[in-house]
DSSP file (Angstrom, degrees, kcal/mol; ACC not computed):
  #  RESIDUE AA STRUCTURE BP1 BP2  ACC     N-H-->O    O-->H-N    N-H-->O    O-->H-N    TCO  KAPPA ALPHA  PHI   PSI    X-CA   Y-CA   Z-CA
    1    1 A M     >        0   0    0      0, 0.0     4,-2.1     0, 0.0     5,-0.1   0.000 360.0 360.0 360.0 -33.8  -45.6  232.8  149.6
    2    2 A K  H  >  +     0   0    0      1,-0.2     4,-2.2     2,-0.2     5,-0.1   0.850 360.0  54.9 -68.5 -32.0  -42.9  231.7  152.0
    3    3 A L  H  > S+     0   0    0      2,-0.2     4,-2.1     1,-0.2    -1,-0.2   0.886 107.7  49.8 -66.5 -37.7  -45.1  228.9  153.3
    4    4 A V  H  > S+     0   0    0      2,-0.2     4,-2.3     1,-0.2    -2,-0.2   0.901 110.2  50.6 -65.8 -40.7  -45.6  227.6  149.7
    5    5 A M  H  X S+     0   0    0     -4,-2.1     4,-2.6     2,-0.2    -2,-0.2   0.881 107.8  53.6 -65.0 -37.5  -41.8  227.7  149.2
    6    6 A N  H  X S+     0   0    0     -4,-2.2     4,-2.3     1,-0.2    -2,-0.2   0.932 110.9  45.6 -61.2 -46.2  -41.3  225.7  152.4
    7    7 A K  H  X S+     0   0    0     -4,-2.1     4,-2.3     1,-0.2    -2,-0.2   0.873 112.4  52.0 -66.0 -36.1  -43.7  223.1  151.2
    8    8 A F  H  X S+     0   0    0     -4,-2.3     4,-2.3     2,-0.2    -2,-0.2   0.919 110.5  46.9 -66.1 -43.8  -42.1  223.0  147.8
    9    9 A V  H  X S+     0   0    0     -4,-2.6     4,-2.4     2,-0.2    -2,-0.2   0.910 112.9  49.3 -65.5 -41.6  -38.6  222.6  149.2
   10   10 A V  H  X S+     0   0    0     -4,-2.3     4,-2.2     2,-0.2    -1,-0.2   0.896 110.2  51.6 -64.3 -38.9  -39.8  219.8  151.5
   11   11 A A  H  X S+     0   0    0     -4,-2.3     4,-2.4     2,-0.2    -2,-0.2   0.908 110.4  48.5 -64.0 -41.1  -41.5  218.1  148.5
   12   12 A L  H  X S+     0   0    0     -4,-2.3     4,-2.5     2,-0.2    -2,-0.2   0.890 109.9  52.5 -64.1 -38.8  -38.2  218.3  146.6
   13   13 A M  H  X S+     0   0    0     -4,-2.4     4,-2.0     2,-0.2    -2,-0.2   0.900 110.4  47.7 -63.1 -40.0  -36.4  216.9  149.5
   14   14 A I  H  X S+     0   0    0     -4,-2.2     4,-2.4     2,-0.2    -2,-0.2   0.907 111.5  49.9 -68.0 -41.7  -38.8  214.0  149.7
   15   15 A V  H  X S+     0   0    0     -4,-2.4     4,-2.2     1,-0.2    -2,-0.2   0.915 112.2  47.8 -63.0 -42.2  -38.6  213.3  146.0
   16   16 A F  H  X S+     0   0    0     -4,-2.5     4,-2.4     2,-0.2    -1,-0.2   0.867 110.0  53.2 -67.1 -35.0  -34.8  213.3  146.2
   17   17 A L  H  X S+     0   0    0     -4,-2.0     4,-2.2     2,-0.2    -2,-0.2   0.923 109.2  48.4 -63.6 -44.2  -34.9  211.0  149.2
   18   18 A I  H  X S+     0   0    0     -4,-2.4     4,-2.3     1,-0.2    -2,-0.2   0.899 110.9  51.6 -62.8 -40.3  -37.1  208.5  147.2
   19   19 A F  H  X S+     0   0    0     -4,-2.2     4,-2.3     1,-0.2    -2,-0.2   0.919 110.2  47.9 -61.7 -44.0  -34.6  208.8  144.3
   20   20 A R  H  X S+     0   0    0     -4,-2.4     4,-2.4     2,-0.2    -2,-0.2   0.850 109.7  53.1 -68.3 -33.2  -31.7  208.0  146.6
   21   21 A V  H  X S+     0   0    0     -4,-2.2     4,-2.6     2,-0.2    -1,-0.2   0.925 109.8  48.8 -63.4 -43.3  -33.6  205.0  148.1
   22   22 A F  H  X S+     0   0    0     -4,-2.3     4,-2.4     1,-0.2    -2,-0.2   0.904 111.4  49.3 -62.5 -42.1  -34.2  203.7  144.6
   23   23 A V  H  X S+     0   0    0     -4,-2.3     4,-2.3     2,-0.2    -1,-0.2   0.912 112.2  48.2 -63.2 -42.6  -30.5  204.1  143.8
   24   24 A A  H  X S+     0   0    0     -4,-2.4     4,-2.5     2,-0.2    -2,-0.2   0.898 111.7  49.1 -66.6 -40.2  -29.5  202.3  147.0
   25   25 A V  H  X S+     0   0    0     -4,-2.6     4,-2.2     2,-0.2     6,-0.2   0.924 112.5  48.1 -65.1 -43.5  -31.9  199.5  146.4
   26   26 A K  H  X>S+     0   0    0     -4,-2.4     5,-1.3     1,-0.2     4,-0.8   0.905 114.1  46.4 -63.3 -41.1  -30.6  199.1  142.8
   27   27 A A  H  <5S+     0   0    0     -4,-2.3     3,-0.3     1,-0.2    -2,-0.2   0.886 112.6  50.0 -69.2 -38.0  -27.0  199.1  143.9
   28   28 A Q  H  <5S+     0   0    0     -4,-2.5    -2,-0.2     1,-0.2    -1,-0.2   0.870 111.1  48.3 -68.8 -36.4  -27.6  196.7  146.8
   29   29 A S  H  <5S-     0   0    0     -4,-2.2    -1,-0.2    -5,-0.2    -2,-0.2   0.624 112.6-119.5 -79.8 -12.1  -29.4  194.2  144.5
   30   30 A G  T  <5 +     0   0    0     -4,-0.8    -3,-0.2    -3,-0.3     2,-0.1   0.514  62.5 145.4  88.3   5.2  -26.6  194.4  141.9
   31   31 A D      < -     0   0    0     -5,-1.3     2,-0.4    -6,-0.2    -1,-0.3  -0.459  55.1-108.9 -74.9 148.8  -28.8  195.7  139.1
   32   32 A A        +     0   0    0     -2,-0.1     2,-0.3     2,-0.0    -1,-0.1  -0.641  44.6 170.1 -79.3 130.6  -27.3  198.2  136.7
   33   33 A F        -     0   0    0     -2,-0.4   -10,-0.0     1,-0.0    -3,-0.0  -0.956  44.2-116.7-138.5 156.8  -28.6  201.7  137.0
   34   34 A I  S    S+     0   0    0     -2,-0.3     2,-0.4     1,-0.0    66,-0.2   0.744 102.2  50.0 -70.1 -23.7  -27.5  204.9  135.5
   35   35 A V  S    S-     0   0    0     64,-0.1    62,-0.1    65,-0.1    -8,-0.1  -0.953  70.1-170.4-116.2 135.2  -26.5  206.5  138.9
   36   36 A S        -     0   0    0     -2,-0.4   -12,-0.1    60,-0.2     2,-0.1  -0.964  21.3-120.0-125.2 143.0  -24.4  204.6  141.4
   37   37 A P        -     0   0    0      0, 0.0     3,-0.2     0, 0.0    63,-0.0  -0.379  16.4-128.3 -75.8 158.7  -23.7  205.5  145.0
   38   38 A I  S    S-     0   0    0      1,-0.3     2,-0.4    -2,-0.1    38,-0.0   0.972  96.1  -0.1 -67.1 -55.0  -20.1  206.2  146.3
   39   39 A D     >  -     0   0    0      1,-0.1     4,-2.4    -3,-0.0    -1,-0.3  -0.991  65.1-147.1-138.7 126.1  -20.5  203.7  149.2
   40   40 A I  H  > S+     0   0    0     -2,-0.4     4,-2.1     1,-0.2     5,-0.2   0.857  99.4  52.1 -66.1 -34.8  -23.7  201.8  149.8
   41   41 A N  H  > S+     0   0    0      2,-0.2     4,-2.0     1,-0.2    -1,-0.2   0.916 112.5  44.7 -67.4 -42.3  -23.3  201.8  153.6
   42   42 A V  H  > S+     0   0    0      1,-0.2     4,-2.6     2,-0.2    -2,-0.2   0.877 111.1  55.6 -66.9 -36.8  -22.8  205.6  153.7
   43   43 A E  H  X S+     0   0    0     -4,-2.4     4,-2.0     2,-0.2    -2,-0.2   0.908 107.1  48.6 -62.4 -42.7  -25.7  206.0  151.3
   44   44 A I  H  X S+     0   0    0     -4,-2.1     4,-1.8     2,-0.2    -1,-0.2   0.911 112.5  48.5 -65.6 -41.6  -28.0  204.0  153.6
   45   45 A G  H  X S+     0   0    0     -4,-2.0     4,-2.4     1,-0.2    -2,-0.2   0.897 110.0  52.4 -62.3 -39.9  -26.9  206.1  156.6
   46   46 A L  H  X S+     0   0    0     -4,-2.6     4,-2.6     1,-0.2    -2,-0.2   0.855 105.7  55.1 -63.9 -35.7  -27.5  209.3  154.5
   47   47 A I  H  X S+     0   0    0     -4,-2.0     4,-2.1     2,-0.2    -1,-0.2   0.928 110.4  44.6 -64.1 -44.9  -31.0  208.1  153.7
   48   48 A F  H  X S+     0   0    0     -4,-1.8     4,-2.0     2,-0.2    -2,-0.2   0.908 114.3  48.6 -67.8 -41.0  -31.9  207.8  157.4
   49   49 A I  H  X S+     0   0    0     -4,-2.4     4,-2.5     1,-0.2    -2,-0.2   0.907 111.0  52.0 -62.9 -40.5  -30.3  211.1  158.3
   50   50 A S  H  X S+     0   0    0     -4,-2.6     4,-2.4     2,-0.2    -2,-0.2   0.904 107.5  51.9 -62.5 -41.7  -32.1  212.7  155.4
   51   51 A F  H  X S+     0   0    0     -4,-2.1     4,-1.7     2,-0.2    -1,-0.2   0.928 112.2  44.8 -62.4 -45.2  -35.5  211.3  156.6
   52   52 A I  H  X S+     0   0    0     -4,-2.0     4,-1.9     1,-0.2    -1,-0.2   0.908 113.7  50.4 -65.2 -41.2  -35.0  212.7  160.2
   53   53 A C  H  X S+     0   0    0     -4,-2.5     4,-2.6     1,-0.2    -2,-0.2   0.856 106.0  55.6 -67.4 -34.2  -33.8  216.0  158.8
   54   54 A I  H  X S+     0   0    0     -4,-2.4     4,-2.2     2,-0.2    -1,-0.2   0.913 107.6  49.7 -63.5 -41.2  -36.8  216.3  156.5
   55   55 A L  H  X S+     0   0    0     -4,-1.7     4,-1.3     1,-0.2    -2,-0.2   0.902 112.0  48.2 -62.8 -39.9  -39.1  215.9  159.6
   56   56 A L  H  <>S+     0   0    0     -4,-1.9     5,-2.6     2,-0.2    -2,-0.2   0.877 110.3  51.1 -68.1 -37.2  -37.1  218.6  161.4
   57   57 A V  H ><5S+     0   0    0     -4,-2.6     3,-1.4     1,-0.2    -2,-0.2   0.878 106.4  55.1 -67.4 -36.5  -37.3  220.9  158.4
   58   58 A M  H 3<5S+     0   0    0     -4,-2.2    -1,-0.2     1,-0.3    -2,-0.2   0.849 108.0  48.9 -63.7 -32.3  -41.0  220.4  158.3
   59   59 A R  T 3<5S-     0   0    0     -4,-1.3    -1,-0.3    -5,-0.1    66,-0.2   0.377 117.9-117.7 -86.3   4.1  -41.2  221.5  161.9
   60   60 A R  T < 5 +     0   0    0     -3,-1.4     2,-0.5     1,-0.2    -3,-0.2   0.810  58.8 155.8  64.6  34.5  -39.1  224.6  161.0
   61   61 A L    >>< -     0   0    0     -5,-2.6     4,-1.0     1,-0.1     3,-0.8  -0.815  39.4-146.5 -92.1 129.0  -36.2  223.6  163.3
   62   62 A K  H 3> S+     0   0    0     -2,-0.5     4,-2.1     1,-0.2     5,-0.2   0.811  93.6  64.5 -66.5 -31.1  -32.9  225.1  162.1
   63   63 A V  H 3> S+     0   0    0      1,-0.2     4,-2.4     2,-0.2    -1,-0.2   0.844  98.4  56.3 -63.5 -32.2  -30.8  222.2  163.2
   64   64 A G  H <> S+     0   0    0     -3,-0.8     4,-2.2     2,-0.2    -1,-0.2   0.921 109.1  44.5 -65.1 -44.5  -32.5  219.9  160.7
   65   65 A G  H  X S+     0   0    0     -4,-1.0     4,-2.4     2,-0.2    -2,-0.2   0.873 114.2  49.6 -67.6 -37.3  -31.7  222.2  157.8
   66   66 A V  H  X S+     0   0    0     -4,-2.1     4,-2.7     2,-0.2     5,-0.2   0.932 113.3  45.0 -68.8 -45.5  -28.1  222.6  158.9
   67   67 A I  H  X S+     0   0    0     -4,-2.4     4,-2.5     2,-0.2     5,-0.3   0.913 113.6  51.4 -64.1 -41.5  -27.5  218.9  159.4
   68   68 A Y  H  X S+     0   0    0     -4,-2.2     4,-2.0    -5,-0.2    -2,-0.2   0.935 113.4  44.3 -59.6 -47.4  -29.2  218.1  156.1
   69   69 A A  H  X S+     0   0    0     -4,-2.4     4,-2.8     2,-0.2     5,-0.2   0.924 113.8  49.2 -66.2 -44.3  -27.0  220.6  154.3
   70   70 A L  H  X S+     0   0    0     -4,-2.7     4,-2.4     1,-0.2    -2,-0.2   0.910 112.5  47.0 -64.6 -42.0  -23.7  219.6  155.9
   71   71 A T  H  X S+     0   0    0     -4,-2.5     4,-2.4    -5,-0.2     5,-0.3   0.902 114.9  46.6 -67.1 -38.6  -24.3  215.9  155.3
   72   72 A F  H  X>S+     0   0    0     -4,-2.0     4,-2.4    -5,-0.3     5,-0.6   0.894 112.3  50.1 -70.5 -38.1  -25.2  216.5  151.7
   73   73 A F  H  X5S+     0   0    0     -4,-2.8     4,-1.4    -5,-0.2     5,-0.3   0.921 114.2  45.5 -63.2 -42.3  -22.2  218.9  151.2
   74   74 A A  H  X5S+     0   0    0     -4,-2.4     4,-1.0    -5,-0.2    -2,-0.2   0.920 120.5  37.7 -67.9 -43.4  -19.8  216.3  152.6
   75   75 A Y  H  X5S+     0   0    0     -4,-2.4     4,-1.4    -5,-0.2    -2,-0.2   0.961 125.5  34.0 -75.4 -52.3  -21.2  213.3  150.7
   76   76 A F  H  X5S+     0   0    0     -4,-2.4     4,-2.5    -5,-0.3    -3,-0.2   0.767 112.1  61.5 -80.1 -24.3  -22.0  214.9  147.3
   77   77 A G  H  X<S+     0   0    0     -4,-1.4     4,-2.2    -5,-0.6    -1,-0.2   0.912 105.8  47.5 -64.8 -41.6  -19.0  217.3  147.4
   78   78 A V  H  X S+     0   0    0     -4,-1.0     4,-2.5    -5,-0.3    -2,-0.2   0.897 111.7  51.3 -63.8 -40.1  -16.6  214.4  147.6
   79   79 A D  H  X S+     0   0    0     -4,-1.4     4,-2.5     2,-0.2    -2,-0.2   0.901 108.9  50.0 -65.8 -40.7  -18.5  212.7  144.7
   80   80 A I  H  X S+     0   0    0     -4,-2.5     4,-2.5     2,-0.2     5,-0.2   0.931 111.4  49.3 -62.3 -44.3  -18.3  215.9  142.6
   81   81 A Y  H  X S+     0   0    0     -4,-2.2     4,-2.3     1,-0.2    -2,-0.2   0.924 111.9  48.6 -60.4 -44.5  -14.6  216.1  143.2
   82   82 A N  H  X S+     0   0    0     -4,-2.5     4,-1.9     1,-0.2    -1,-0.2   0.897 111.9  48.7 -63.8 -40.2  -14.1  212.5  142.3
   83   83 A Q  H  X S+     0   0    0     -4,-2.5     4,-1.7     2,-0.2    -1,-0.2   0.900 112.3  48.0 -68.0 -40.0  -16.1  212.8  139.1
   84   84 A V  H  X S+     0   0    0     -4,-2.5     4,-2.3     1,-0.2    -2,-0.2   0.903 111.1  51.0 -67.0 -40.2  -14.2  215.9  138.0
   85   85 A M  H  X S+     0   0    0     -4,-2.3     4,-2.7    -5,-0.2     5,-0.4   0.858 106.8  54.7 -66.4 -34.4  -10.8  214.3  138.7
   86   86 A K  H  X S+     0   0    0     -4,-1.9     4,-2.0     2,-0.2     6,-0.6   0.910 110.3  46.4 -62.5 -41.0  -11.9  211.2  136.7
   87   87 A V  H  X S+     0   0    0     -4,-1.7     4,-1.1     3,-0.2    -2,-0.2   0.916 116.8  43.4 -68.3 -42.1  -12.6  213.5  133.7
   88   88 A F  H  < S+     0   0    0     -4,-2.3    -2,-0.2     2,-0.2    -1,-0.2   0.891 121.3  37.3 -72.9 -39.5   -9.3  215.5  134.1
   89   89 A T  H  < S+     0   0    0     -4,-2.7    -3,-0.2    -5,-0.2    -2,-0.2   0.906 128.2  31.4 -81.8 -41.2   -7.0  212.5  134.7
   90   90 A D  H  < S-     0   0    0     -4,-2.0    -3,-0.2    -5,-0.4    -2,-0.2   0.609  91.2-139.2 -91.2 -12.0   -8.5  209.9  132.4
   91   91 A S     <  +     0   0    0     -4,-1.1     2,-0.4    -5,-0.3    -4,-0.2   0.870  63.4 125.4  52.0  39.5   -9.7  212.4  129.7
   92   92 A E        -     0   0    0     -6,-0.6     2,-0.4    -5,-0.2    -1,-0.2  -0.988  39.1-178.2-131.6 134.9  -12.8  210.3  129.6
   93   93 A F        +     0   0    0     -2,-0.4     2,-0.2    -3,-0.1    -6,-0.0  -0.954  14.0 165.8-135.3 114.9  -16.4  211.3  130.0
   94   94 A N     >  -     0   0    0     -2,-0.4     4,-2.2     1,-0.0     5,-0.2  -0.643  50.9 -93.6-120.7-178.7  -19.2  208.7  129.8
   95   95 A L  H  > S+     0   0    0      1,-0.2     4,-2.6    -2,-0.2     5,-0.2   0.866 120.7  54.2 -65.5 -37.9  -22.8  208.6  130.7
   96   96 A N  H  > S+     0   0    0      2,-0.2     4,-2.2     1,-0.2   -60,-0.2   0.920 110.4  45.9 -64.2 -44.4  -22.2  207.1  134.2
   97   97 A I  H  > S+     0   0    0      1,-0.2     4,-2.1     2,-0.2    -1,-0.2   0.914 114.1  49.6 -63.9 -42.7  -19.8  209.9  135.1
   98   98 A G  H  X S+     0   0    0     -4,-2.2     4,-2.4     2,-0.2    -2,-0.2   0.907 112.3  45.6 -64.3 -43.1  -22.2  212.5  133.8
   99   99 A M  H  X S+     0   0    0     -4,-2.6     4,-2.6     2,-0.2    -1,-0.2   0.886 112.8  50.1 -71.3 -37.5  -25.3  211.2  135.6
  100  100 A N  H  X S+     0   0    0     -4,-2.2     4,-2.2    -5,-0.2    -1,-0.2   0.894 111.8  50.1 -63.6 -38.2  -23.4  210.8  138.9
  101  101 A F  H  X S+     0   0    0     -4,-2.1     4,-2.4    -5,-0.2    -2,-0.2   0.927 112.0  46.3 -64.9 -45.7  -22.1  214.4  138.4
  102  102 A I  H  X S+     0   0    0     -4,-2.4     4,-2.4     1,-0.2    -2,-0.2   0.908 112.7  50.4 -64.5 -41.8  -25.6  215.7  137.8
  103  103 A S  H  X S+     0   0    0     -4,-2.6     4,-1.8     1,-0.2    -1,-0.2   0.895 111.9  47.7 -63.0 -39.8  -27.1  213.8  140.7
  104  104 A S  H  X S+     0   0    0     -4,-2.2     4,-2.2     2,-0.2    -2,-0.2   0.884 109.8  52.1 -69.6 -38.3  -24.4  215.2  143.0
  105  105 A I  H  X S+     0   0    0     -4,-2.4     4,-2.4     1,-0.2    -2,-0.2   0.918 109.5  50.1 -61.6 -42.5  -24.9  218.7  141.8
  106  106 A F  H  X S+     0   0    0     -4,-2.4     4,-2.2     1,-0.2    -2,-0.2   0.873 108.2  53.6 -64.6 -35.5  -28.6  218.3  142.5
  107  107 A G  H  X S+     0   0    0     -4,-1.8     4,-1.8     2,-0.2    -2,-0.2   0.898 109.3  47.8 -63.8 -40.8  -27.7  217.0  146.0
  108  108 A I  H  X S+     0   0    0     -4,-2.2     4,-2.1     2,-0.2    -2,-0.2   0.902 111.0  51.4 -65.2 -41.0  -25.6  220.1  146.6
  109  109 A I  H  X S+     0   0    0     -4,-2.4     4,-2.7     1,-0.2    -2,-0.2   0.885 107.2  53.7 -63.2 -38.2  -28.5  222.3  145.4
  110  110 A M  H  X S+     0   0    0     -4,-2.2     4,-2.2     2,-0.2    -1,-0.2   0.893 107.9  50.1 -64.3 -38.6  -30.9  220.5  147.8
  111  111 A G  H  X S+     0   0    0     -4,-1.8     4,-2.0     2,-0.2    -2,-0.2   0.905 111.4  48.1 -64.1 -41.1  -28.5  221.3  150.7
  112  112 A I  H  X S+     0   0    0     -4,-2.1     4,-2.6     2,-0.2    -2,-0.2   0.912 111.4  50.4 -65.3 -42.6  -28.4  225.0  149.7
  113  113 A L  H  X S+     0   0    0     -4,-2.7     4,-2.5     1,-0.2    -2,-0.2   0.886 108.5  52.5 -63.1 -38.3  -32.2  225.1  149.3
  114  114 A A  H  X S+     0   0    0     -4,-2.2     4,-2.1     2,-0.2    -1,-0.2   0.913 111.2  46.7 -63.9 -41.7  -32.6  223.5  152.8
  115  115 A L  H  X S+     0   0    0     -4,-2.0     4,-1.9     2,-0.2    -2,-0.2   0.917 113.6  47.8 -65.6 -42.6  -30.3  226.2  154.3
  116  116 A M  H  X S+     0   0    0     -4,-2.6     4,-0.6     1,-0.2    -2,-0.2   0.876 111.5  51.5 -66.0 -36.2  -32.2  229.0  152.5
  117  117 A N  H >< S+     0   0    0     -4,-2.5     3,-0.7     1,-0.2    -1,-0.2   0.916 114.2  41.9 -66.2 -43.5  -35.5  227.6  153.6
  118  118 A I  H 3< S+     0   0    0     -4,-2.1    -1,-0.2     1,-0.2    -2,-0.2   0.775 102.9  69.4 -75.2 -25.9  -34.5  227.5  157.2
  119  119 A A  H 3< S+     0   0    0     -4,-1.9     2,-0.7    -5,-0.2    -1,-0.2   0.695  75.1  95.8 -68.3 -17.9  -32.8  230.9  157.1
  120  120 A S    <<  -     0   0    0     -3,-0.7     3,-0.4    -4,-0.6    -4,-0.0  -0.647  54.8-173.0 -78.3 114.7  -36.1  232.7  156.7
  121  121 A Y  S    S+     0   0    0     -2,-0.7    -1,-0.2     1,-0.2    -2,-0.0   0.678  72.9  68.8 -80.8 -18.8  -37.0  233.7  160.2
  122  122 A N  S    S+     0   0    0      2,-0.0     2,-0.6  -120,-0.0    -1,-0.2   0.708  79.4  85.5 -78.8 -19.5  -40.5  235.0  159.4
  123  123 A V        +     0   0    0     -3,-0.4     2,-0.3  -121,-0.1    -3,-0.0  -0.731  57.8 176.3 -88.7 123.3  -42.0  231.6  158.5
  124  124 A K        -     0   0    0     -2,-0.6     2,-0.4     0, 0.0   -64,-0.1  -0.804  40.1 -90.1-119.3 162.4  -43.4  229.8  161.6
  125  125 A V        -     0   0    0     -2,-0.3     2,-0.2   -66,-0.2   -66,-0.1  -0.595  46.1-135.9 -72.4 127.6  -45.3  226.6  162.0
  126  126 A E        -     0   0    0     -2,-0.4     2,-0.1     1,-0.1    -1,-0.0  -0.536  19.9-105.6 -84.5 152.3  -49.0  227.3  161.7
  127  127 A K        -     0   0    0     -2,-0.2     2,-0.8     1,-0.1    -1,-0.1  -0.431  34.4-108.1 -73.2 151.1  -51.4  225.7  164.1
  128  128 A D    >>  -     0   0    0      1,-0.2     4,-1.2    -2,-0.1     3,-0.9  -0.719  27.0-160.9 -80.8 111.5  -53.6  223.0  162.8
  129  129 A V  H 3> S+     0   0    0     -2,-0.8     4,-0.6     1,-0.2    -1,-0.2   0.686  84.6  66.8 -71.2 -16.6  -57.0  224.6  162.6
  130  130 A K  H 34 S+     0   0    0      1,-0.2    -1,-0.2     2,-0.1     4,-0.1   0.841 116.5  24.0 -72.2 -31.1  -58.7  221.2  162.5
  131  131 A T  H X> S+     0   0    0     -3,-0.9     4,-2.1     2,-0.1     3,-0.7   0.442  98.9  90.8-111.4  -2.4  -57.7  220.4  166.1
  132  132 A E  H 3X S+     0   0    0     -4,-1.2     4,-2.3     1,-0.3    -3,-0.1   0.876  84.0  56.1 -63.8 -37.4  -57.2  224.0  167.4
  133  133 A W  H 3< S+     0   0    0     -4,-0.6    -1,-0.3     1,-0.2    -2,-0.1   0.798 111.6  44.7 -64.8 -27.2  -60.8  224.2  168.6
  134  134 A F  H <4 S+     0   0    0     -3,-0.7     3,-0.4     2,-0.1    -2,-0.2   0.905 122.6  30.5 -84.7 -43.8  -60.4  221.1  170.7
  135  135 A Y  H  < S+     0   0    0     -4,-2.1    -2,-0.2     1,-0.2    -3,-0.2   0.756 118.7  50.3 -91.3 -25.1  -57.0  221.7  172.3
  136  136 A D  S  < S+     0   0    0     -4,-2.3     3,-0.2    -5,-0.3    -1,-0.2  -0.097  80.4  99.8-105.9  35.9  -57.0  225.5  172.6
  137  137 A N     >  +     0   0    0     -3,-0.4     4,-2.0     1,-0.2    -1,-0.2  -0.404  27.7 138.8-119.0  56.0  -60.4  226.1  174.3
  138  138 A N  H  > S+     0   0    0      1,-0.2     4,-2.3     2,-0.2     5,-0.2   0.883  76.3  53.2 -65.8 -37.3  -59.6  226.6  177.9
  139  139 A G  H  > S+     0   0    0     -3,-0.2     4,-2.3     1,-0.2    -1,-0.2   0.911 109.5  47.6 -64.2 -42.3  -62.2  229.4  178.1
  140  140 A L  H  > S+     0   0    0      2,-0.2     4,-2.4     1,-0.2    -1,-0.2   0.881 110.4  52.8 -66.5 -38.2  -64.9  227.2  176.7
  141  141 A D  H  X S+     0   0    0     -4,-2.0     4,-2.0     2,-0.2    -2,-0.2   0.915 110.7  46.8 -63.6 -42.4  -64.0  224.3  179.0
  142  142 A R  H  X S+     0   0    0     -4,-2.3     4,-2.0     2,-0.2    -2,-0.2   0.900 111.6  51.6 -65.4 -40.1  -64.3  226.7  182.0
  143  143 A E  H  X S+     0   0    0     -4,-2.3     4,-1.0     1,-0.2    -2,-0.2   0.903 111.2  47.0 -63.8 -41.1  -67.6  228.0  180.8
  144  144 A K  H  < S+     0   0    0     -4,-2.4    -1,-0.2     1,-0.2    -2,-0.2   0.862 113.2  49.1 -68.6 -35.1  -69.0  224.5  180.3
  145  145 A D  H  < S+     0   0    0     -4,-2.0    -2,-0.2     1,-0.2    -1,-0.2   0.815 109.5  52.0 -74.5 -29.7  -67.8  223.5  183.8
  146  146 A K  H  < S+     0   0    0     -4,-2.0    -1,-0.2    -5,-0.1    -2,-0.2   0.695  85.2 102.9 -81.3 -19.6  -69.3  226.6  185.5
  147  147 A R  S  < S-     0   0    0     -4,-1.0     2,-0.1    -5,-0.2    -3,-0.0  -0.274  77.2-108.7 -68.1 152.2  -72.8  226.3  184.2
  148  148 A D        -     0   0    0      1,-0.1     2,-1.0     2,-0.0    -1,-0.1  -0.433  23.2-116.0 -79.1 151.3  -75.5  224.9  186.4
  149  149 A D        +     0   0    0      1,-0.2    -1,-0.1    -2,-0.1    -2,-0.0  -0.793  34.3 178.1 -87.8 106.7  -77.0  221.6  186.0
  150  150 A N        +     0   0    0     -2,-1.0     2,-0.3     2,-0.1    -1,-0.2   0.427  43.3 109.6 -91.5  -0.3  -80.6  222.4  185.2
  151  151 A N        -     0   0    0      1,-0.1     2,-1.0    -3,-0.0    -2,-0.1  -0.562  62.7-142.6 -78.4 140.5  -81.7  218.9  184.7
  152  152 A N        -     0   0    0     -2,-0.3     2,-0.4     2,-0.0    -1,-0.1  -0.800  21.3-172.0-103.9  90.9  -83.9  217.4  187.3
  153  153 A Y        -     0   0    0     -2,-1.0     2,-0.5     2,-0.0    -2,-0.0  -0.691   7.6-154.2 -84.5 133.0  -82.8  213.9  187.7
  154  154 A R        -     0   0    0     -2,-0.4     2,-0.5     2,-0.0    -2,-0.0  -0.897   4.0-152.6-111.7 136.6  -85.1  211.8  189.8
  155  155 A I              0   0    0     -2,-0.5    -2,-0.0     1,-0.1     0, 0.0  -0.908 360.0 360.0-105.9 130.7  -84.0  208.8  191.7
  156  156 A M              0   0    0     -2,-0.5    -1,-0.1     0, 0.0    -2,-0.0   0.490 360.0 360.0 -74.1 360.0  -86.6  206.2  192.4
């Protein structure tokens, strides 16, 4: 069950990465979209860091989950604070503020899920059974090398 949860969390991370790429492309092109990034340069850096961290989480390396969570906490935590302060100081709540707030909450949840996923020590990377027979067969290689050549090749 933990392996299924690992794949589910990685799939959610990939979907959120695609969503953030879409948000960054829309913001860079100047098109209006319901969610806007805080800073487009930081957003692009976050996308690349997220991609590398997703690969590390897939390999079950703890540093990937920790970096992913810390960057998301730092980026989306500031955005949540800014959105809440806009509501309290301006006494105004519109669709853009609400969607940015929901997107940032989901980013914080993704960081927490990445930490919880990596915190499980019992889940290890499984070997690929499709290639295991080829790379992990030292005994078979020795057996094939030790056998006698029973063919009678004749040279003219």
